[in-house]
PDB file of all heavy atoms in Angstrom:
ATOM      1  N   MET A   1     -13.824  14.655  63.327  1.00  0.00           N
ATOM      2  CA  MET A   1     -12.539  15.078  63.854  1.00  0.00           C
ATOM      3  C   MET A   1     -11.842  13.920  64.551  1.00  0.00           C
ATOM      4  O   MET A   1     -10.643  13.750  64.430  1.00  0.00           O
ATOM      5  CB  MET A   1     -12.729  16.249  64.819  1.00  0.00           C
ATOM      6  CG  MET A   1     -11.413  16.739  65.411  1.00  0.00           C
ATOM      7  SD  MET A   1     -11.577  18.012  66.666  1.00  0.00           S
ATOM      8  CE  MET A   1     -12.256  19.328  65.736  1.00  0.00           C
ATOM      9  N   PHE A   2     -12.595  13.114  65.291  1.00  0.00           N
ATOM     10  CA  PHE A   2     -11.979  12.030  66.043  1.00  0.00           C
ATOM     11  C   PHE A   2     -11.949  10.723  65.256  1.00  0.00           C
ATOM     12  O   PHE A   2     -11.634   9.692  65.803  1.00  0.00           O
ATOM     13  CB  PHE A   2     -12.721  11.813  67.360  1.00  0.00           C
ATOM     14  CG  PHE A   2     -12.648  12.987  68.284  1.00  0.00           C
ATOM     15  CD1 PHE A   2     -13.782  13.694  68.624  1.00  0.00           C
ATOM     16  CD2 PHE A   2     -11.444  13.403  68.800  1.00  0.00           C
ATOM     17  CE1 PHE A   2     -13.725  14.773  69.456  1.00  0.00           C
ATOM     18  CE2 PHE A   2     -11.360  14.484  69.639  1.00  0.00           C
ATOM     19  CZ  PHE A   2     -12.500  15.181  69.974  1.00  0.00           C
ATOM     20  N   GLY A   3     -12.302  10.778  63.986  1.00  0.00           N
ATOM     21  CA  GLY A   3     -12.335   9.561  63.199  1.00  0.00           C
ATOM     22  C   GLY A   3     -10.973   8.949  62.970  1.00  0.00           C
ATOM     23  O   GLY A   3     -10.857   7.778  62.665  1.00  0.00           O
ATOM     24  N   VAL A   4      -9.911   9.726  63.112  1.00  0.00           N
ATOM     25  CA  VAL A   4      -8.568   9.217  62.884  1.00  0.00           C
ATOM     26  C   VAL A   4      -8.174   8.269  64.009  1.00  0.00           C
ATOM     27  O   VAL A   4      -7.548   7.246  63.782  1.00  0.00           O
ATOM     28  CB  VAL A   4      -7.567  10.394  62.790  1.00  0.00           C
ATOM     29  CG1 VAL A   4      -6.151   9.882  62.657  1.00  0.00           C
ATOM     30  CG2 VAL A   4      -7.927  11.276  61.621  1.00  0.00           C
ATOM     31  N   PHE A   5      -8.567   8.593  65.226  1.00  0.00           N
ATOM     32  CA  PHE A   5      -8.202   7.784  66.385  1.00  0.00           C
ATOM     33  C   PHE A   5      -9.411   6.983  66.838  1.00  0.00           C
ATOM     34  O   PHE A   5     -10.377   7.527  67.343  1.00  0.00           O
ATOM     35  CB  PHE A   5      -7.706   8.676  67.524  1.00  0.00           C
ATOM     36  CG  PHE A   5      -6.559   9.544  67.127  1.00  0.00           C
ATOM     37  CD1 PHE A   5      -6.749  10.888  66.864  1.00  0.00           C
ATOM     38  CD2 PHE A   5      -5.296   9.021  66.998  1.00  0.00           C
ATOM     39  CE1 PHE A   5      -5.698  11.686  66.489  1.00  0.00           C
ATOM     40  CE2 PHE A   5      -4.237   9.817  66.628  1.00  0.00           C
ATOM     41  CZ  PHE A   5      -4.437  11.153  66.362  1.00  0.00           C
ATOM     42  N   LYS A   6      -9.382   5.659  66.648  1.00  0.00           N
ATOM     43  CA  LYS A   6     -10.525   4.811  66.980  1.00  0.00           C
ATOM     44  C   LYS A   6     -10.550   4.463  68.466  1.00  0.00           C
ATOM     45  O   LYS A   6     -11.590   4.190  69.024  1.00  0.00           O
ATOM     46  CB  LYS A   6     -10.498   3.527  66.159  1.00  0.00           C
ATOM     47  CG  LYS A   6     -10.631   3.771  64.673  1.00  0.00           C
ATOM     48  CD  LYS A   6     -11.976   4.362  64.318  1.00  0.00           C
ATOM     49  CE  LYS A   6     -12.110   4.554  62.828  1.00  0.00           C
ATOM     50  NZ  LYS A   6     -13.238   5.365  62.456  1.00  0.00           N
ATOM     51  N   SER A   7      -9.413   4.433  69.112  1.00  0.00           N
ATOM     52  CA  SER A   7      -9.369   4.079  70.529  1.00  0.00           C
ATOM     53  C   SER A   7      -9.789   5.276  71.370  1.00  0.00           C
ATOM     54  O   SER A   7      -9.531   6.426  71.023  1.00  0.00           O
ATOM     55  CB  SER A   7      -7.948   3.652  70.907  1.00  0.00           C
ATOM     56  OG  SER A   7      -7.876   3.403  72.293  1.00  0.00           O
ATOM     57  N   GLY A   8     -10.429   5.022  72.504  1.00  0.00           N
ATOM     58  CA  GLY A   8     -10.911   6.098  73.353  1.00  0.00           C
ATOM     59  C   GLY A   8      -9.815   6.861  74.056  1.00  0.00           C
ATOM     60  O   GLY A   8      -9.979   8.022  74.404  1.00  0.00           O
ATOM     61  N   GLU A   9      -8.653   6.233  74.256  1.00  0.00           N
ATOM     62  CA  GLU A   9      -7.593   6.899  75.001  1.00  0.00           C
ATOM     63  C   GLU A   9      -6.870   7.957  74.179  1.00  0.00           C
ATOM     64  O   GLU A   9      -6.177   8.797  74.725  1.00  0.00           O
ATOM     65  CB  GLU A   9      -6.584   5.873  75.523  1.00  0.00           C
ATOM     66  CG  GLU A   9      -5.874   5.109  74.424  1.00  0.00           C
ATOM     67  CD  GLU A   9      -5.097   3.930  74.961  1.00  0.00           C
ATOM     68  OE1 GLU A   9      -5.633   3.207  75.809  1.00  0.00           O
ATOM     69  OE2 GLU A   9      -3.944   3.762  74.531  1.00  0.00           O
ATOM     70  N   TYR A  10      -7.039   7.921  72.869  1.00  0.00           N
ATOM     71  CA  TYR A  10      -6.359   8.896  72.019  1.00  0.00           C
ATOM     72  C   TYR A  10      -7.253  10.070  71.643  1.00  0.00           C
ATOM     73  O   TYR A  10      -6.848  10.911  70.851  1.00  0.00           O
ATOM     74  CB  TYR A  10      -5.829   8.224  70.750  1.00  0.00           C
ATOM     75  CG  TYR A  10      -4.715   7.249  71.017  1.00  0.00           C
ATOM     76  CD1 TYR A  10      -4.900   5.891  70.835  1.00  0.00           C
ATOM     77  CD2 TYR A  10      -3.482   7.692  71.468  1.00  0.00           C
ATOM     78  CE1 TYR A  10      -3.883   4.989  71.094  1.00  0.00           C
ATOM     79  CE2 TYR A  10      -2.455   6.807  71.722  1.00  0.00           C
ATOM     80  CZ  TYR A  10      -2.665   5.461  71.534  1.00  0.00           C
ATOM     81  OH  TYR A  10      -1.661   4.598  71.789  1.00  0.00           O
ATOM     82  N   ASP A  11      -8.459  10.131  72.155  1.00  0.00           N
ATOM     83  CA  ASP A  11      -9.368  11.228  71.811  1.00  0.00           C
ATOM     84  C   ASP A  11      -8.807  12.570  72.232  1.00  0.00           C
ATOM     85  O   ASP A  11      -8.850  13.537  71.471  1.00  0.00           O
ATOM     86  CB  ASP A  11     -10.738  11.027  72.453  1.00  0.00           C
ATOM     87  CG  ASP A  11     -11.569  10.004  71.700  1.00  0.00           C
ATOM     88  OD1 ASP A  11     -11.180   9.655  70.577  1.00  0.00           O
ATOM     89  OD2 ASP A  11     -12.589   9.582  72.251  1.00  0.00           O
ATOM     90  N   PHE A  12      -8.263  12.660  73.433  1.00  0.00           N
ATOM     91  CA  PHE A  12      -7.724  13.934  73.908  1.00  0.00           C
ATOM     92  C   PHE A  12      -6.496  14.334  73.113  1.00  0.00           C
ATOM     93  O   PHE A  12      -6.320  15.497  72.772  1.00  0.00           O
ATOM     94  CB  PHE A  12      -7.380  13.850  75.398  1.00  0.00           C
ATOM     95  CG  PHE A  12      -6.809  15.131  75.935  1.00  0.00           C
ATOM     96  CD1 PHE A  12      -7.619  16.246  76.105  1.00  0.00           C
ATOM     97  CD2 PHE A  12      -5.469  15.233  76.237  1.00  0.00           C
ATOM     98  CE1 PHE A  12      -7.105  17.436  76.572  1.00  0.00           C
ATOM     99  CE2 PHE A  12      -4.939  16.420  76.711  1.00  0.00           C
ATOM    100  CZ  PHE A  12      -5.763  17.519  76.884  1.00  0.00           C
ATOM    101  N   VAL A  13      -5.646  13.376  72.788  1.00  0.00           N
ATOM    102  CA  VAL A  13      -4.441  13.672  72.001  1.00  0.00           C
ATOM    103  C   VAL A  13      -4.837  14.167  70.613  1.00  0.00           C
ATOM    104  O   VAL A  13      -4.264  15.130  70.098  1.00  0.00           O
ATOM    105  CB  VAL A  13      -3.539  12.425  71.905  1.00  0.00           C
ATOM    106  CG1 VAL A  13      -2.347  12.688  71.002  1.00  0.00           C
ATOM    107  CG2 VAL A  13      -3.075  11.999  73.287  1.00  0.00           C
ATOM    108  N   GLY A  14      -5.834  13.534  70.022  1.00  0.00           N
ATOM    109  CA  GLY A  14      -6.295  13.955  68.706  1.00  0.00           C
ATOM    110  C   GLY A  14      -6.916  15.331  68.740  1.00  0.00           C
ATOM    111  O   GLY A  14      -6.671  16.157  67.859  1.00  0.00           O
ATOM    112  N   PHE A  15      -7.720  15.588  69.763  1.00  0.00           N
ATOM    113  CA  PHE A  15      -8.331  16.906  69.901  1.00  0.00           C
ATOM    114  C   PHE A  15      -7.261  17.976  70.092  1.00  0.00           C
ATOM    115  O   PHE A  15      -7.341  19.056  69.494  1.00  0.00           O
ATOM    116  CB  PHE A  15      -9.300  16.904  71.086  1.00  0.00           C
ATOM    117  CG  PHE A  15      -9.922  18.246  71.340  1.00  0.00           C
ATOM    118  CD1 PHE A  15     -10.880  18.738  70.471  1.00  0.00           C
ATOM    119  CD2 PHE A  15      -9.541  18.999  72.427  1.00  0.00           C
ATOM    120  CE1 PHE A  15     -11.457  19.979  70.691  1.00  0.00           C
ATOM    121  CE2 PHE A  15     -10.105  20.233  72.653  1.00  0.00           C
ATOM    122  CZ  PHE A  15     -11.066  20.729  71.788  1.00  0.00           C
ATOM    123  N   LEU A  16      -6.250  17.683  70.895  1.00  0.00           N
ATOM    124  CA  LEU A  16      -5.161  18.640  71.116  1.00  0.00           C
ATOM    125  C   LEU A  16      -4.383  18.891  69.828  1.00  0.00           C
ATOM    126  O   LEU A  16      -4.079  20.043  69.494  1.00  0.00           O
ATOM    127  CB  LEU A  16      -4.235  18.110  72.212  1.00  0.00           C
ATOM    128  CG  LEU A  16      -3.156  19.045  72.714  1.00  0.00           C
ATOM    129  CD1 LEU A  16      -3.778  20.268  73.375  1.00  0.00           C
ATOM    130  CD2 LEU A  16      -2.264  18.332  73.709  1.00  0.00           C
ATOM    131  N   ALA A  17      -4.095  17.845  69.080  1.00  0.00           N
ATOM    132  CA  ALA A  17      -3.346  17.998  67.834  1.00  0.00           C
ATOM    133  C   ALA A  17      -4.129  18.810  66.805  1.00  0.00           C
ATOM    134  O   ALA A  17      -3.578  19.712  66.165  1.00  0.00           O
ATOM    135  CB  ALA A  17      -2.993  16.623  67.265  1.00  0.00           C
ATOM    136  N   TYR A  18      -5.423  18.508  66.661  1.00  0.00           N
ATOM    137  CA  TYR A  18      -6.239  19.256  65.715  1.00  0.00           C
ATOM    138  C   TYR A  18      -6.411  20.707  66.152  1.00  0.00           C
ATOM    139  O   TYR A  18      -6.430  21.611  65.312  1.00  0.00           O
ATOM    140  CB  TYR A  18      -7.610  18.608  65.541  1.00  0.00           C
ATOM    141  CG  TYR A  18      -7.582  17.398  64.650  1.00  0.00           C
ATOM    142  CD1 TYR A  18      -7.997  16.161  65.115  1.00  0.00           C
ATOM    143  CD2 TYR A  18      -7.156  17.486  63.324  1.00  0.00           C
ATOM    144  CE1 TYR A  18      -7.976  15.049  64.295  1.00  0.00           C
ATOM    145  CE2 TYR A  18      -7.133  16.382  62.509  1.00  0.00           C
ATOM    146  CZ  TYR A  18      -7.547  15.159  62.994  1.00  0.00           C
ATOM    147  OH  TYR A  18      -7.526  14.073  62.177  1.00  0.00           O
ATOM    148  N   SER A  19      -6.497  20.947  67.441  1.00  0.00           N
ATOM    149  CA  SER A  19      -6.632  22.316  67.937  1.00  0.00           C
ATOM    150  C   SER A  19      -5.365  23.123  67.657  1.00  0.00           C
ATOM    151  O   SER A  19      -5.437  24.276  67.237  1.00  0.00           O
ATOM    152  CB  SER A  19      -6.906  22.319  69.443  1.00  0.00           C
ATOM    153  OG  SER A  19      -8.117  21.681  69.714  1.00  0.00           O
ATOM    154  N   ILE A  20      -4.215  22.510  67.885  1.00  0.00           N
ATOM    155  CA  ILE A  20      -2.949  23.205  67.619  1.00  0.00           C
ATOM    156  C   ILE A  20      -2.821  23.511  66.128  1.00  0.00           C
ATOM    157  O   ILE A  20      -2.421  24.611  65.737  1.00  0.00           O
ATOM    158  CB  ILE A  20      -1.767  22.368  68.129  1.00  0.00           C
ATOM    159  CG1 ILE A  20      -1.757  22.386  69.657  1.00  0.00           C
ATOM    160  CG2 ILE A  20      -0.445  22.892  67.582  1.00  0.00           C
ATOM    161  CD1 ILE A  20      -0.754  21.450  70.273  1.00  0.00           C
ATOM    162  N   MET A  21      -3.193  22.554  65.276  1.00  0.00           N
ATOM    163  CA  MET A  21      -3.114  22.793  63.833  1.00  0.00           C
ATOM    164  C   MET A  21      -4.073  23.891  63.394  1.00  0.00           C
ATOM    165  O   MET A  21      -3.741  24.700  62.530  1.00  0.00           O
ATOM    166  CB  MET A  21      -3.408  21.500  63.068  1.00  0.00           C
ATOM    167  CG  MET A  21      -2.280  20.520  63.105  1.00  0.00           C
ATOM    168  SD  MET A  21      -2.553  19.115  62.023  1.00  0.00           S
ATOM    169  CE  MET A  21      -3.469  18.043  63.112  1.00  0.00           C
ATOM    170  N   LEU A  22      -5.252  23.930  63.986  1.00  0.00           N
ATOM    171  CA  LEU A  22      -6.233  24.952  63.635  1.00  0.00           C
ATOM    172  C   LEU A  22      -5.744  26.335  64.049  1.00  0.00           C
ATOM    173  O   LEU A  22      -5.801  27.292  63.266  1.00  0.00           O
ATOM    174  CB  LEU A  22      -7.573  24.639  64.294  1.00  0.00           C
ATOM    175  CG  LEU A  22      -8.733  25.550  63.927  1.00  0.00           C
ATOM    176  CD1 LEU A  22      -9.082  25.352  62.453  1.00  0.00           C
ATOM    177  CD2 LEU A  22      -9.926  25.230  64.798  1.00  0.00           C
ATOM    178  N   VAL A  23      -5.230  26.476  65.261  1.00  0.00           N
ATOM    179  CA  VAL A  23      -4.734  27.769  65.740  1.00  0.00           C
ATOM    180  C   VAL A  23      -3.508  28.191  64.937  1.00  0.00           C
ATOM    181  O   VAL A  23      -3.374  29.356  64.562  1.00  0.00           O
ATOM    182  CB  VAL A  23      -4.418  27.695  67.247  1.00  0.00           C
ATOM    183  CG1 VAL A  23      -3.644  28.911  67.708  1.00  0.00           C
ATOM    184  CG2 VAL A  23      -5.704  27.554  68.044  1.00  0.00           C
ATOM    185  N   PHE A  24      -2.614  27.249  64.646  1.00  0.00           N
ATOM    186  CA  PHE A  24      -1.407  27.587  63.898  1.00  0.00           C
ATOM    187  C   PHE A  24      -1.740  28.035  62.479  1.00  0.00           C
ATOM    188  O   PHE A  24      -1.070  28.917  61.938  1.00  0.00           O
ATOM    189  CB  PHE A  24      -0.447  26.396  63.868  1.00  0.00           C
ATOM    190  CG  PHE A  24       0.846  26.696  63.176  1.00  0.00           C
ATOM    191  CD1 PHE A  24       1.782  27.522  63.763  1.00  0.00           C
ATOM    192  CD2 PHE A  24       1.126  26.160  61.938  1.00  0.00           C
ATOM    193  CE1 PHE A  24       2.974  27.803  63.122  1.00  0.00           C
ATOM    194  CE2 PHE A  24       2.307  26.436  61.288  1.00  0.00           C
ATOM    195  CZ  PHE A  24       3.232  27.265  61.894  1.00  0.00           C
ATOM    196  N   SER A  25      -2.776  27.447  61.872  1.00  0.00           N
ATOM    197  CA  SER A  25      -3.113  27.832  60.503  1.00  0.00           C
ATOM    198  C   SER A  25      -3.596  29.279  60.434  1.00  0.00           C
ATOM    199  O   SER A  25      -3.341  29.971  59.458  1.00  0.00           O
ATOM    200  CB  SER A  25      -4.168  26.888  59.929  1.00  0.00           C
ATOM    201  OG  SER A  25      -5.392  27.049  60.614  1.00  0.00           O
ATOM    202  N   PHE A  26      -4.303  29.743  61.483  1.00  0.00           N
ATOM    203  CA  PHE A  26      -4.755  31.132  61.487  1.00  0.00           C
ATOM    204  C   PHE A  26      -3.621  32.103  61.806  1.00  0.00           C
ATOM    205  O   PHE A  26      -3.646  33.253  61.384  1.00  0.00           O
ATOM    206  CB  PHE A  26      -5.887  31.336  62.490  1.00  0.00           C
ATOM    207  CG  PHE A  26      -7.191  30.778  62.018  1.00  0.00           C
ATOM    208  CD1 PHE A  26      -7.817  29.777  62.727  1.00  0.00           C
ATOM    209  CD2 PHE A  26      -7.782  31.239  60.858  1.00  0.00           C
ATOM    210  CE1 PHE A  26      -9.024  29.256  62.294  1.00  0.00           C
ATOM    211  CE2 PHE A  26      -8.986  30.721  60.406  1.00  0.00           C
ATOM    212  CZ  PHE A  26      -9.599  29.727  61.134  1.00  0.00           C
ATOM    213  N   SER A  27      -2.613  31.664  62.552  1.00  0.00           N
ATOM    214  CA  SER A  27      -1.517  32.562  62.908  1.00  0.00           C
ATOM    215  C   SER A  27      -0.377  32.497  61.903  1.00  0.00           C
ATOM    216  O   SER A  27       0.555  33.293  61.969  1.00  0.00           O
ATOM    217  CB  SER A  27      -0.987  32.218  64.303  1.00  0.00           C
ATOM    218  OG  SER A  27      -0.407  30.935  64.305  1.00  0.00           O
ATOM    219  N   PHE A  28      -0.428  31.565  60.966  1.00  0.00           N
ATOM    220  CA  PHE A  28       0.681  31.399  60.028  1.00  0.00           C
ATOM    221  C   PHE A  28       0.744  32.518  59.000  1.00  0.00           C
ATOM    222  O   PHE A  28       1.828  33.003  58.683  1.00  0.00           O
ATOM    223  CB  PHE A  28       0.556  30.053  59.303  1.00  0.00           C
ATOM    224  CG  PHE A  28       1.612  29.846  58.264  1.00  0.00           C
ATOM    225  CD1 PHE A  28       2.902  29.559  58.649  1.00  0.00           C
ATOM    226  CD2 PHE A  28       1.316  29.949  56.918  1.00  0.00           C
ATOM    227  CE1 PHE A  28       3.884  29.376  57.695  1.00  0.00           C
ATOM    228  CE2 PHE A  28       2.288  29.767  55.966  1.00  0.00           C
ATOM    229  CZ  PHE A  28       3.584  29.475  56.358  1.00  0.00           C
ATOM    230  N   PHE A  29      -0.406  32.958  58.487  1.00  0.00           N
ATOM    231  CA  PHE A  29      -0.392  33.944  57.406  1.00  0.00           C
ATOM    232  C   PHE A  29       0.179  35.298  57.838  1.00  0.00           C
ATOM    233  O   PHE A  29       1.036  35.837  57.128  1.00  0.00           O
ATOM    234  CB  PHE A  29      -1.797  34.092  56.817  1.00  0.00           C
ATOM    235  CG  PHE A  29      -1.821  34.939  55.581  1.00  0.00           C
ATOM    236  CD1 PHE A  29      -1.208  34.506  54.422  1.00  0.00           C
ATOM    237  CD2 PHE A  29      -2.446  36.168  55.586  1.00  0.00           C
ATOM    238  CE1 PHE A  29      -1.213  35.294  53.278  1.00  0.00           C
ATOM    239  CE2 PHE A  29      -2.453  36.959  54.451  1.00  0.00           C
ATOM    240  CZ  PHE A  29      -1.840  36.518  53.294  1.00  0.00           C
ATOM    241  N   PRO A  30      -0.221  35.888  58.979  1.00  0.00           N
ATOM    242  CA  PRO A  30       0.420  37.151  59.397  1.00  0.00           C
ATOM    243  C   PRO A  30       1.906  36.987  59.678  1.00  0.00           C
ATOM    244  O   PRO A  30       2.701  37.887  59.377  1.00  0.00           O
ATOM    245  CB  PRO A  30      -0.328  37.532  60.673  1.00  0.00           C
ATOM    246  CG  PRO A  30      -1.619  36.819  60.606  1.00  0.00           C
ATOM    247  CD  PRO A  30      -1.355  35.564  59.848  1.00  0.00           C
ATOM    248  N   LEU A  31       2.299  35.833  60.203  1.00  0.00           N
ATOM    249  CA  LEU A  31       3.720  35.578  60.447  1.00  0.00           C
ATOM    250  C   LEU A  31       4.483  35.517  59.133  1.00  0.00           C
ATOM    251  O   LEU A  31       5.585  36.056  59.010  1.00  0.00           O
ATOM    252  CB  LEU A  31       3.869  34.277  61.229  1.00  0.00           C
ATOM    253  CG  LEU A  31       5.271  33.875  61.640  1.00  0.00           C
ATOM    254  CD1 LEU A  31       5.824  34.875  62.651  1.00  0.00           C
ATOM    255  CD2 LEU A  31       5.256  32.483  62.233  1.00  0.00           C
ATOM    256  N   TYR A  32       3.882  34.877  58.136  1.00  0.00           N
ATOM    257  CA  TYR A  32       4.506  34.776  56.816  1.00  0.00           C
ATOM    258  C   TYR A  32       4.637  36.150  56.167  1.00  0.00           C
ATOM    259  O   TYR A  32       5.672  36.468  55.569  1.00  0.00           O
ATOM    260  CB  TYR A  32       3.691  33.830  55.942  1.00  0.00           C
ATOM    261  CG  TYR A  32       4.219  33.681  54.540  1.00  0.00           C
ATOM    262  CD1 TYR A  32       5.410  33.009  54.314  1.00  0.00           C
ATOM    263  CD2 TYR A  32       3.533  34.211  53.460  1.00  0.00           C
ATOM    264  CE1 TYR A  32       5.904  32.865  53.032  1.00  0.00           C
ATOM    265  CE2 TYR A  32       4.014  34.076  52.178  1.00  0.00           C
ATOM    266  CZ  TYR A  32       5.206  33.398  51.961  1.00  0.00           C
ATOM    267  OH  TYR A  32       5.697  33.264  50.698  1.00  0.00           O
ATOM    268  N   LYS A  33       3.603  36.998  56.283  1.00  0.00           N
ATOM    269  CA  LYS A  33       3.670  38.345  55.716  1.00  0.00           C
ATOM    270  C   LYS A  33       4.755  39.176  56.396  1.00  0.00           C
ATOM    271  O   LYS A  33       5.478  39.925  55.728  1.00  0.00           O
ATOM    272  CB  LYS A  33       2.316  39.034  55.840  1.00  0.00           C
ATOM    273  CG  LYS A  33       1.301  38.528  54.830  1.00  0.00           C
ATOM    274  CD  LYS A  33      -0.037  39.189  54.988  1.00  0.00           C
ATOM    275  CE  LYS A  33       0.067  40.674  54.791  1.00  0.00           C
ATOM    276  NZ  LYS A  33      -1.233  41.349  54.828  1.00  0.00           N
ATOM    277  N   ALA A  34       4.886  39.057  57.719  1.00  0.00           N
ATOM    278  CA  ALA A  34       5.931  39.782  58.433  1.00  0.00           C
ATOM    279  C   ALA A  34       7.308  39.285  58.010  1.00  0.00           C
ATOM    280  O   ALA A  34       8.244  40.078  57.875  1.00  0.00           O
ATOM    281  CB  ALA A  34       5.748  39.621  59.937  1.00  0.00           C
ATOM    282  N   HIS A  35       7.432  37.990  57.785  1.00  0.00           N
ATOM    283  CA  HIS A  35       8.704  37.430  57.338  1.00  0.00           C
ATOM    284  C   HIS A  35       9.072  37.969  55.960  1.00  0.00           C
ATOM    285  O   HIS A  35      10.228  38.310  55.711  1.00  0.00           O
ATOM    286  CB  HIS A  35       8.615  35.906  57.304  1.00  0.00           C
ATOM    287  CG  HIS A  35       9.793  35.267  56.647  1.00  0.00           C
ATOM    288  ND1 HIS A  35      11.020  35.195  57.248  1.00  0.00           N
ATOM    289  CD2 HIS A  35       9.932  34.670  55.433  1.00  0.00           C
ATOM    290  CE1 HIS A  35      11.867  34.586  56.438  1.00  0.00           C
ATOM    291  NE2 HIS A  35      11.222  34.256  55.324  1.00  0.00           N
ATOM    292  N   LEU A  36       8.100  38.052  55.057  1.00  0.00           N
ATOM    293  CA  LEU A  36       8.386  38.581  53.722  1.00  0.00           C
ATOM    294  C   LEU A  36       8.780  40.053  53.774  1.00  0.00           C
ATOM    295  O   LEU A  36       9.635  40.477  52.998  1.00  0.00           O
ATOM    296  CB  LEU A  36       7.166  38.397  52.807  1.00  0.00           C
ATOM    297  CG  LEU A  36       6.937  37.001  52.269  1.00  0.00           C
ATOM    298  CD1 LEU A  36       5.719  36.994  51.360  1.00  0.00           C
ATOM    299  CD2 LEU A  36       8.146  36.498  51.528  1.00  0.00           C
ATOM    300  N   LYS A  37       8.171  40.812  54.685  1.00  0.00           N
ATOM    301  CA  LYS A  37       8.533  42.221  54.805  1.00  0.00           C
ATOM    302  C   LYS A  37       9.988  42.368  55.237  1.00  0.00           C
ATOM    303  O   LYS A  37      10.753  43.144  54.663  1.00  0.00           O
ATOM    304  CB  LYS A  37       7.613  42.912  55.815  1.00  0.00           C
ATOM    305  CG  LYS A  37       7.893  44.392  55.935  1.00  0.00           C
ATOM    306  CD  LYS A  37       7.224  44.981  57.169  1.00  0.00           C
ATOM    307  CE  LYS A  37       5.803  45.364  56.914  1.00  0.00           C
ATOM    308  NZ  LYS A  37       5.204  46.089  58.052  1.00  0.00           N
ATOM    309  N   VAL A  38      10.402  41.583  56.218  1.00  0.00           N
ATOM    310  CA  VAL A  38      11.784  41.635  56.687  1.00  0.00           C
ATOM    311  C   VAL A  38      12.721  41.130  55.603  1.00  0.00           C
ATOM    312  O   VAL A  38      13.793  41.704  55.360  1.00  0.00           O
ATOM    313  CB  VAL A  38      11.952  40.804  57.978  1.00  0.00           C
ATOM    314  CG1 VAL A  38      13.415  40.652  58.349  1.00  0.00           C
ATOM    315  CG2 VAL A  38      11.172  41.452  59.111  1.00  0.00           C
ATOM    316  N   PHE A  39      12.340  40.061  54.919  1.00  0.00           N
ATOM    317  CA  PHE A  39      13.161  39.503  53.846  1.00  0.00           C
ATOM    318  C   PHE A  39      13.356  40.496  52.710  1.00  0.00           C
ATOM    319  O   PHE A  39      14.465  40.633  52.192  1.00  0.00           O
ATOM    320  CB  PHE A  39      12.509  38.209  53.323  1.00  0.00           C
ATOM    321  CG  PHE A  39      13.339  37.467  52.339  1.00  0.00           C
ATOM    322  CD1 PHE A  39      14.474  36.769  52.750  1.00  0.00           C
ATOM    323  CD2 PHE A  39      13.003  37.453  50.996  1.00  0.00           C
ATOM    324  CE1 PHE A  39      15.234  36.089  51.849  1.00  0.00           C
ATOM    325  CE2 PHE A  39      13.762  36.770  50.087  1.00  0.00           C
ATOM    326  CZ  PHE A  39      14.895  36.080  50.504  1.00  0.00           C
ATOM    327  N   ASN A  40      12.306  41.206  52.331  1.00  0.00           N
ATOM    328  CA  ASN A  40      12.423  42.204  51.267  1.00  0.00           C
ATOM    329  C   ASN A  40      13.239  43.400  51.714  1.00  0.00           C
ATOM    330  O   ASN A  40      13.927  44.019  50.904  1.00  0.00           O
ATOM    331  CB  ASN A  40      11.030  42.649  50.807  1.00  0.00           C
ATOM    332  CG  ASN A  40      10.334  41.577  50.014  1.00  0.00           C
ATOM    333  OD1 ASN A  40      10.977  40.720  49.419  1.00  0.00           O
ATOM    334  ND2 ASN A  40       9.018  41.602  50.010  1.00  0.00           N
ATOM    335  N   THR A  41      13.184  43.751  53.002  1.00  0.00           N
ATOM    336  CA  THR A  41      13.994  44.849  53.513  1.00  0.00           C
ATOM    337  C   THR A  41      15.475  44.511  53.475  1.00  0.00           C
ATOM    338  O   THR A  41      16.319  45.334  53.117  1.00  0.00           O
ATOM    339  CB  THR A  41      13.574  45.187  54.967  1.00  0.00           C
ATOM    340  OG1 THR A  41      12.184  45.474  54.975  1.00  0.00           O
ATOM    341  CG2 THR A  41      14.355  46.372  55.495  1.00  0.00           C
ATOM    342  N   ILE A  42      15.807  43.275  53.806  1.00  0.00           N
ATOM    343  CA  ILE A  42      17.212  42.846  53.815  1.00  0.00           C
ATOM    344  C   ILE A  42      17.755  42.782  52.391  1.00  0.00           C
ATOM    345  O   ILE A  42      18.883  43.210  52.120  1.00  0.00           O
ATOM    346  CB  ILE A  42      17.349  41.482  54.514  1.00  0.00           C
ATOM    347  CG1 ILE A  42      17.056  41.625  55.994  1.00  0.00           C
ATOM    348  CG2 ILE A  42      18.727  40.887  54.294  1.00  0.00           C
ATOM    349  CD1 ILE A  42      16.979  40.320  56.743  1.00  0.00           C
ATOM    350  N   ASN A  43      16.960  42.295  51.447  1.00  0.00           N
ATOM    351  CA  ASN A  43      17.439  42.125  50.080  1.00  0.00           C
ATOM    352  C   ASN A  43      17.308  43.385  49.230  1.00  0.00           C
ATOM    353  O   ASN A  43      17.765  43.395  48.098  1.00  0.00           O
ATOM    354  CB  ASN A  43      16.653  40.985  49.397  1.00  0.00           C
ATOM    355  CG  ASN A  43      17.113  39.655  49.910  1.00  0.00           C
ATOM    356  OD1 ASN A  43      18.209  39.517  50.411  1.00  0.00           O
ATOM    357  ND2 ASN A  43      16.259  38.658  49.777  1.00  0.00           N
ATOM    358  N   ALA A  44      16.715  44.432  49.756  1.00  0.00           N
ATOM    359  CA  ALA A  44      16.537  45.653  48.957  1.00  0.00           C
ATOM    360  C   ALA A  44      17.797  46.482  48.877  1.00  0.00           C
ATOM    361  O   ALA A  44      18.754  46.335  49.501  1.00  0.00           O
ATOM    362  CB  ALA A  44      15.419  46.507  49.550  1.00  0.00           C
TER     363      ALA A  44
END
């Protein structure tokens, strides 16, 4: 996970970025499904 940032000062920034991406990936699919439901309701 920390292989991208070789310097020690960027470890926390890298961990924070990877954590945000991991959490966002799990929350993206239900958000996308809700968006499609609203989109189909508007276009119906």
